[in-house]
Every structure is written in C-alpha cells, then in structure tokens.
C-alpha positions in Angstrom: -5.7 37.0 -10.4 -4.9 34.6 -13.7 -3.5 31.2 -14.1 -0.8 30.0 -16.1 -1.4 26.9 -18.6 1.3 25.2 -16.0 -0.2 26.2 -13.3 -3.4 24.9 -14.3 -1.9 21.8 -15.3 -0.2 21.1 -12.2 -3.7 21.6 -10.3 -5.3 19.1 -12.6 -2.4 16.8 -12.4 -2.2 17.0 -8.8 -5.7 17.2 -7.6 -5.7 13.5 -6.8 -3.2 14.6 -4.0 -5.2 17.5 -2.9 -8.3 15.0 -2.5 -6.4 12.2 -0.5 -5.1 15.0 2.0 -8.8 16.1 2.7 -10.0 12.6 3.3 -7.4 12.2 5.5 -7.6 15.4 7.3 -11.4 15.3 7.1 -11.1 11.8 8.8 -8.5 12.3 11.2 -7.9 14.5 15.3 -4.9 16.6 14.2 -3.0 19.6 14.7 -4.2 22.5 12.7 -2.2 22.1 9.5 0.1 24.7 7.6 0.4 25.8 4.0 3.8 24.3 3.8 2.6 21.2 5.3 -1.2 20.7 3.2 1.3 21.5 -0.2 4.1 19.3 0.6 1.0 16.4 1.9 -0.8 16.9 -1.5 1.9 16.1 -3.6 3.5 13.3 -1.5 -0.2 11.9 -1.6 -0.5 12.8 -5.6 3.2 10.8 -6.0 1.6 7.8 -4.2 -1.6 7.8 -6.1 -0.1 7.7 -9.1 2.8 5.0 -8.3 -0.9 2.9 -7.4 -2.4 3.9 -10.2 0.2 3.2 -13.0 1.3 -0.5 -10.7 -2.9 -1.8 -10.9 -3.0 -0.1 -14.8 0.2 -2.6 -15.3 -1.1 -5.4 -13.3 -4.1 -5.3 -15.5 -2.7 -4.6 -19.2 -0.3 -7.3 -19.0 -3.4 -9.6 -17.8 -5.6 -8.3 -20.4 -2.8 -9.1 -22.9 -1.0 -11.9 -22.2 -4.7 -14.0 -22.0 -5.7 -12.4 -25.2 -2.3 -12.0 -27.6 0.1 -14.2 -25.4 2.4 -11.5 -25.3 3.1 -8.0 -23.4 3.2 -4.4 -24.3 4.1 -2.4 -21.8 2.1 0.9 -22.1 2.4 4.4 -20.9 1.4 6.5 -17.8 -0.1 10.1 -19.7 1.1 11.4 -15.9 4.1 10.7 -17.0 4.5 12.2 -20.2 2.8 15.6 -19.1 5.3 16.3 -16.6 8.2 16.0 -19.1 6.0 17.1 -22.0 4.5 20.9 -21.9 2.6 20.1 -25.4 1.7 16.5 -24.3 -3.0 16.7 -23.7 -3.3 15.5 -20.2 -5.7 12.6 -19.8 -8.6 13.6 -18.2 -9.8 10.1 -17.7 -6.4 9.6 -16.3 -7.5 12.0 -13.6 -10.7 10.6 -12.9 -9.4 7.7 -12.0 -6.0 8.4 -10.5 -8.5 10.8 -8.4 -10.6 7.5 -7.4 -7.9 5.8 -6.2 -5.9 8.6 -4.2 -10.1 8.5 -2.4 -9.9 5.2 -1.5 -6.0 6.3 -0.3 -7.0 8.9 1.6 -9.4 6.0 3.5 -6.5 3.8 4.0 -4.3 6.3 5.7 -6.9 7.3 7.7 -7.4 4.0 9.5 -3.8 4.0 10.0 -3.7 7.3 11.8 -6.6 6.5 13.5 -5.6 3.2 14.7 -2.0 4.2 15.9 -0.4 1.4 13.2 3.1 3.0 12.8 3.3 4.4 16.6 1.9 1.3 17.9 4.6 -1.2 15.8 7.5 1.6 16.4 6.8 1.0 19.9 6.5 -2.5 19.4 10.2 -2.5 18.4 11.5 0.0 20.7 11.8 2.6 18.1 10.1 5.4 19.6 8.4 5.6 23.0 6.3 8.8 21.5 2.6 8.6 21.6 0.4 8.9 18.3 -1.6 11.6 19.6 -0.5 15.5 19.7 -1.1 16.3 23.3 -1.8 14.9 26.6 -5.3 15.6 26.1 -5.7 13.7 23.4 -3.9 11.0 25.2 -5.7 10.4 27.7 -9.4 11.0 25.8 -8.4 8.3 23.2 -7.5 6.0 26.0 -9.9 2.6 26.0 -10.0 3.5 29.7 -11.6 6.7 29.4 -15.5 6.0 29.5 -16.2 7.7 32.9 -14.7 10.6 34.1 -15.0 13.3 37.3 -14.4 16.9 36.6 -13.4 19.0 39.4 -14.0 22.6 38.3 -12.3 24.9 41.6 -13.8 27.8 39.6 -17.4 27.0 39.8 -16.6 24.9 43.0 -18.5 21.8 41.1 -18.0 18.5 40.3 -19.3 16.5 37.3 -19.4 13.5 36.5 -20.4 11.5 33.5 -19.7 9.1 30.8 -17.5 11.0 27.7 -19.6 11.0 24.7 -17.7 13.8 22.7 -14.5 16.2 23.5 -12.3 18.9 21.8 -9.0 19.4 20.3 -7.0 22.0 22.8 -4.0 22.7 20.8 -4.9 26.9 20.2 -6.7 27.7 22.8 -7.4 27.8 26.8 -10.9 26.3 27.0 -11.8 22.5 26.4 -15.3 21.2 25.8 -17.1 18.5 26.7 -19.9 16.4 25.9 -20.8 14.1 28.8 -24.1 11.9 29.0 -25.6 10.5 32.2 -24.3 13.5 34.3 -24.3 14.1 38.1 -23.5 17.4 39.7 -21.8 17.8 42.9 -20.7 20.5 45.3 -16.7 20.6 45.0 -16.1 21.2 48.8 -18.3 19.5 50.5 -19.5 16.5 48.2 -23.4 17.2 48.1 -25.3 16.4 45.3 -26.7 19.3 43.3 -29.0 17.8 40.0 -28.7 15.3 37.4 -28.7 15.9 33.6 -28.9 13.2 30.7 -26.3 15.5 28.4 -24.2 18.4 29.7 -22.4 20.6 27.1 -19.3 22.3 29.4 -16.8 24.7 27.9 -14.2 25.6 31.1 -10.2 26.8 31.1 -8.2 23.5 31.4 -6.5 25.7 33.9 -9.2 25.6 35.9 -10.3 22.1 35.8 -8.6 18.8 37.1 -9.9 15.2 35.2 -10.2 11.8 37.4 -11.1 8.6 35.5 -14.1 6.9 37.1 -13.4 2.6 37.5 -17.3 2.3 37.3 -20.4 4.4 37.2 -21.4 5.8 40.7 -25.0 6.0 41.9 -27.4 8.0 40.4 -29.0 10.7 42.5 -31.4 9.3 45.0 -29.4 6.2 45.9 -26.6 7.6 47.6 -25.5 11.4 48.3 -22.2 10.7 49.0 -19.3 11.9 46.9 -18.3 9.6 43.9 -14.5 7.8 44.6 -12.4 7.9 41.9 -8.8 7.5 41.5 
C-alpha cells in the first residue's frame, strides 16, 4: 500500500490525537471501540491538543516578549499553516511538543473518566440518572461497597466466598472472570464447608451464577461450618 503525501501529512499532524486516544484507551475500562469511533476520538483529541498547545505557546511567547522587548508580536502555529497550505513544511518540533501535551491530556481525561466526574456532576444537577459504566456488571464491581462477595454457582452446586481482586469485562462474552482472595468454598445446597484457598481464578457462565455482597468477611474454615450469611 502506497501513501500519498497528503495522507502522510495528515498522519503526522494528527499523531498527537492518536497518542491521546491510546492513552485514554489504555488507562480506562470501556466497551470495544469501533473504527469510526477511534478516528473521531483521535481527531477530536488532536484538535484539543493543538488548541491547548497554541494557548500555552501564545502565553509563553507573549510573556517573554512583553518582559524582554516591552511589546507583543503574536506568533503563528505551524499546524494552521499546514492545513491551509499543502506546500507549507511540517514542523516536527511542534508535532513532538503537541504529542507531549496530548499524553498529559490523555492522563487527565482518563482521570475524569475513571472518577466518573462528568456523570457525577450531571447526576448532581439532575441532567441524567444514568451510571457511568456501560453495563450493570461494571456498575456493581466499581462500587466502593464491593469488597467481599458470595458467588453461587448453580451449575456446579458450589458457593464461593472471597474478596474481589479483579474482574473481567462481559460486554461481548457470556463468560465472566473473577480473581478472588481468601476464598472459602461451600456446597451450595447444604452449606457444608468444602475447602479454602488464598487465591482463586473463576471463569463461569454468567447465566449460571448469582452474586451477593457480604457485609463483613465470614469466619474461616475450622471456626464455623455454617454457611456464610449474605445480603
């Protein structure tokens, strides 16, 4: 595949947007992106990165000229010239600097997403009643109250009580994955204690399991053979 000069110019110009997108993609949990979403997000992130760079560039330039020469001459940004004039040379230094700004913005946007800042403000102002996660599974496990759980596996007739360490995204898969700590396993029908494990990885069909949130950790095996209580 051969790339035209215009394609190469656009790729270089919007490299910061791609970097910002991938930082956000790497640091946040979300549903799988479609191609058009990646392109659109990269474009928007790129424009925002260049705008932030331009503001910073102008601010520093104005301060330096005002302090040194007593007057201000507004500089130009190579990005603007490159879009309007195909013969204008690209500024690789500017692209590198904007890329650095894009990485910082990616971390900043990721923090906003992970802290649910936009949804928190919108819910507080009653703009929306939606939660930030893209499914109920993520909403339950992102809750600060989700620490200890009791998982009932009706397919294998077992109960697993443990502390949640990690969980999977279930958007495109009927199977869920859980990594639990301090696990105690019981017979689901009788409540009889079977065994315990410090760590356990579980992969189950989500149609065959039920999750219950425990208020407090139950006694370890040997202290009580009763089934754990749950909400």
